[in-house]
N, C-alpha and C positions, 0 to 999 in steps of 0.2 A: 962803615960797615955796621956799627952799632946804632948808627941813626936809621939805617935802612931795617934792621931788625924791630927797632922801636916803632918804626913806622908800620912795619906788618904786623906786629903784636896789637896796636891799636886797631888796625884794620880787622884783625879776627875777632876782637871783643866788640867792635862795632857790629861785625856779621852776627855774633851771638846774641847781642842786645835785641836786635830788630827781627822779630819772628816774621817768616814767611807766610805767605797766603796757603794755608791747607797743612801747615805745621802741627797746629793745635789739634786738628782731627787725627792726625796721624797718631798723636801721643794718648788721646784720649780714647776710651772705650766708645764703640758704637751706641750701647744701652744707655751709657751715660749722657752723650749727646742728645739722644731722642728724648731722654728722661728730663732734660733741661729743657727742651723745645718747649713753646706753647702747645698745648694739646687741647683738642675741641671736644675731648670725653669728660671723666670724671673730674680731671683737675680743673679744666677750664670751668670759669664762673658761670653757672648756669643762668639763663634769663629767666628771670621770674614770670612764670605762665598763671594765669588766673585760673583758680580752682574750679574743677568741674562741679556744678552744682548737679544734685539728683534730679533726674527728670520726674517730674510728677505726672506728666501725661502717660507715663509707660504702666501698663497695666501689670500688677504684680502676677506671677504665675500660679494658676489656680491649683490648690492642694487637693489631690484626690481623696476621696473618703475611702474609709476601709473597704467598703461594699464595691467600689470601683476597682480598687486594687484586686480584689479577688476576682471580681468580675474579667478584668484585664488577663489576670494569671490563667484562669479558666480558659478563656479564647486562645491565648498562647499555646497552652497544653494542646487544646483541641487542633490547633492548625498544625502543632507539631506530630500529633497522632496521624492526622489527615496525611500529612506528607509522608511519614514514615509507612502508612499504609498504600499510599500510591507507589512508593519504591519497592514496597513487597509484592505489590500486584505486577509491577513490571518485571521483578525477577522471577515471578511465577510464570508468566507469559515466555519469559526466556526460557525457562525450564521445560515448558510444555513444547515449545519449538524444538528443543534439543532433544527431547524424547521421542517425537514424531519424525525427525531425522534419523534417530538411532533405530526406530523401528522399520523404517523404509530400508535402511541398509542393512537391517538385519534379514527381512524378506529377501532382499537381492542375494545375500551372502547364502541362504538356505535353498534359494532356487539353484544357484550354480552348484552348492554341494550335491543336489538331489540329480542334477544333470551329469555331475561329474560319477555319481555313484552308478547310475544307470549304463553310461558308456564303458565304466570299467569291466562289467559283466556282460558276456555274450549273450547269454542265455535270456537275462534280463533285459537287454537291447532288444532282443527278437520278441519277448513277451510286450514290452511296450509299445514296439511297431504294430505288432498284431491289435493291440488294443486300441491303438490311434486309428486303423483301419476299420474298426468297427467289429472284430470279432471278440466272440466270449471265449472264457475258459471251457465251457461245455463242447463248443466246436471244435476247439484242440482235442479234448479227449474224445470226441467221437471219430476224429480221424485217427488217432493212436488205436482206438479198437479196430477201425477197418485194416490199419497197418498190420495188428497182431493176427488178424482171420487170414491173412495172405500166407503166412505159415514160413516164409522164407528169412534167413539171416538178415537181410539187408533192411527188409522192411521191419523186423524185429527191433533193429537198431534206433530207426526212425520213429517207432512207437515210443521207446523209452526216451529220446529226446522231445518227442511231442508232450509226453506226460510231464517232463521237467520244465518245459515251457509253458503249461498249463498251471504248474504250481505256482512259478514265478508271476503269473498274470494274476492269480488269485491274491498273492502275498502283495503284489504292488497295489490292486484295487484297496485291499485293507489299510495299506499304509496311506495313501490318498484319501482315504474316508476318515482315518485317525487325524490325518493333518488339518483336512477340512473342518473335523469338529473342532480342533484345537483354535484355527482361525477364527471360527464363528464365536466361540467363546471369548476369544480377545476382542473381536469387534462387539460383541455385547458388553464386555467391560467398558469400551470407550464409547458405544453408541449414544450414550446420554449427551454428549458433547455437540451431536449433530441438531438438538432440539432446544428450545427455550424454555426458561424457568415458567412453571405454571401449566405447561402444556400435558396433554394426557400422554403422549409419548415420553416426555421427560418422567413423568411418575413411573410409568410402567418400567423403564429403564432401570430403575432402583432396584428392582428385584433382582437383578443379575450382580449386584455387588455385595461383596461381603467385608466385614471389619478387618482391618489389617493391612491392607494394600493402599496403594497411592490414590488408585482411581476412586475408592470409597472416601478418603479424606478430600481430594478436590470437589467431589459431588457435594459433600457436606458444606464445603466452604462456597460452593456455587449458590447452595440453598440459601445459606445465612446471607449472602450478598443480595440474593433476590428478595429475602424479607425486608433488608434494610431499604433497598429502592423502593418496594411497596409501601412502606410505612411513610417514606419521605414524599411520596406522591400523594398520600392520603391528606384529607380536609380535616382529619381528627386530630384535635392538639395533642392528645396521648401519643398517637401513631407517630405523629411529628417528632414528639421528644423521645419516643424508643428509638427512632431512626438515627437520632444524632447520639444517642447515648449506648446504643446496643453493644458495642465491644468496650465499653468503659466498667470494668469490674467495681468500680467504686459506686456508680450510679445506683439507683433504685432498682431498675429493672436488671442491669447487668449483674448486680449482687443476687438478686433472686434466680436469675439463669443459672448462676454457676452453683449455687446452693441445689437446686431442683435437679439438675443433672448428676449432680456428685454424691447428694446425700437422701435421695429419694427412690425409692424402689421402681416407679414410673420411669424416672430419669434414666436409670441404668439400662431398663430395657429400650428405651428410646434411642439411647446411643448406639445399639447394636443394629439399628436399620437406617438406611442412608437418608429417609425423608422424616428420620425421629425429631429433627429440629423442628419440623411443622406443627405437630400438636403439642411439644415442648412449648413452643412460642406462645400458643394460644392460652395453654393452662397457666403459664407465668403472667401473661396479659391480664387475664380475668381474675387471677390473684392480685395483682396490682391494683385492678379496679375496685374488687370489694374491698382492700384495705382503705383505699382513698375515699370510699364512699362511706365506710365506718368511720374514719378520722371526720369526715364532714358532717355526718350525722352526730357525732361527739359534739363537735363545736356547736351545732344547732341546738343541742341539748343543753350545754351549759350556758348558752345565750337565753334559752328560754327561760332556764331556771334563775337566772339574774333577773330577767324580766319581771317573773313571777315575784321574787322577793322584793321589787321595788313596788309593785302594784298592790301587793297581798296587804291584809289587816294585820298588823302587828299583834303579838301575843298579850302586849300591854294595852292595847286599846281598850275603851270602856266596852262593857258588854251591852249596854243601854243602846247604842247607835245599831246592834245587828239583831237585837232582839224584835219579837213582832209587835205588831201596832197596840195591842193589849197588855204588853209589858211595862212596868214603871220606869221612868226616865231617872237616870242618876241625878239630873239637875233638880227634879222635883219627884221624890219617892211617892208623893200622894197622886199625882197624876201619871196617866199614861203617855205615851210618844206622841199620839194623835191629840190628846187633848192639850198637851204642851204647845204644839204647834199651831192649836188654833188660838193662842192666847195673843193679845195685840202686843207690840213692841215694848211698851212702858211696862206691863205686868212681867213680860218676860224678862227684861232688864232688871226688874225689882227682885225676882226670884232669883237670877244669876248672880246679884250682889249678894244676897242674903246667904246663898249657897257658897260664895268665896270667903265672906267674912267669919262663918261658921266654923 
């Protein structure tokens, strides 16, 4: 029995001393096993790669000058301004379409309300029916007088009804006249939209517009856009410059236009007229032309003064060179200029040497 127990203990020790396959992985942590394994990343010994030589064939990026940077910034700002203006024009077109649709719906609602008003009053309905048939209020009043002349009660009641119909006929005619006048006034406010900028009809439509309403503002904006398009289509460099910088208040033209409209009496008067932008544009443009001509004249005057300073005789120059032919020369006080010029070269050198040594 003891031998059997001893043999069993020896077998157990042998079992514990021999590790089975996979036992070590169970006892060790997974991360420790992975860390002990050879890695291909940072722990692996990297192969020596040849250092990259700088490519001499590549051109270095060109450094922009201050002027080029400013020019690019201006172009970027102009592009953004054009995009913003395009979006504004699109929104304005949409708003205009909405206003037209609202006007149409309003006219239809007014027509339905007028029809309901006529149908609700029997006397007014009869008056409108007679007007549509071609009768006039005077015809109905004449019929009322004829019925009064009959003298009986029934005809007298009919005569009173006829007079009431005649009154309603006149009221309806007056109402229609007022409504027609109002419609014509509204149409005159929007009539300019049917004509192109620069036409006689477009200019004549401006007389119906007054400051303070949306049509006046839209007309003013249309005139402004028309002037811009005209400047862009012109061959004059100044007009092309104005067309590009018309709405830029930091440009020479834009700054002058704002100052003219807001700070001068002419500008305040022009702002009250729908076509006031046109004379304001011409006056500001001429002012800009005069300023540039004055600047160019001043530059030419300065250049001319510099040229005169380089070619004129200085104040320290000897007076003998500018005196008359009979005046004595400073090289030879006893001889005049003409006499000195007649001397031969030898005598002239002798006098010059003597003058320098004295």
